[in-house]
C-alpha positions in Angstrom: 114.7 107.3 156.6 112.8 105.6 153.8 114.5 104.3 150.6 113.1 104.1 147.6 115.5 102.3 145.2 114.2 102.9 141.2 115.6 100.4 138.5 114.3 101.6 134.8 115.4 99.8 131.4 116.6 102.3 129.3 115.4 100.8 126.2 111.7 100.5 126.6 111.4 102.7 129.7 109.7 99.8 132.2 109.8 100.6 135.5 110.8 98.5 138.5 110.7 98.7 142.8 113.5 97.0 145.1 110.5 96.9 147.3 108.4 95.0 145.0 110.3 92.1 145.2 110.5 90.2 148.7 110.3 86.1 149.1 106.3 85.8 147.1 107.5 87.5 144.4 111.0 86.4 143.4 111.4 87.8 139.3 110.3 89.8 136.8 111.4 91.4 132.9 111.0 93.9 131.1 109.1 94.0 127.3 111.8 94.3 126.0 113.9 91.8 127.3 116.4 93.9 128.3 116.9 93.2 132.1 115.6 90.4 134.1 115.7 90.7 137.7 115.6 88.4 140.0 115.9 87.8 144.0 118.4 85.1 145.1 118.7 83.2 148.6 121.4 83.6 150.3 123.4 80.9 151.0 125.2 81.0 153.8 123.6 83.6 156.3 125.5 83.4 159.3 127.7 86.2 158.0 125.1 88.0 155.7 123.2 90.2 157.2 120.3 89.8 154.8 118.4 87.1 153.7 118.8 88.2 149.5 120.4 89.6 146.8 118.4 91.3 144.4 120.4 90.2 141.0 120.0 92.1 138.0 121.2 92.2 134.2 120.9 93.5 130.9 121.2 92.4 127.5 121.6 95.4 125.5 121.9 98.5 127.9 122.7 99.5 131.3 119.6 99.8 132.9 119.4 102.4 135.6 119.6 102.9 138.5 118.6 105.8 141.2 117.5 105.6 145.1 115.8 108.9 146.7 115.7 108.4 150.4 112.6 110.7 152.5 112.8 110.9 155.7 110.2 109.2 158.1 106.8 110.6 160.0 
């Protein structure tokens, strides 16, 4: 199953997609400055199967986060 996670700022309605963040593209923010999104490297990967964690911070309003699953063809 493929997952699509969408992160939307409720103030300016800018949309980010989880899959857009990778080692070459590690940070972004919305136009109104409410959301900041960063890809952080996990310091000790011996106990974690993921190399990175997506960190989302906000100033005024909580982001809207939705996930949609699609069957692989």
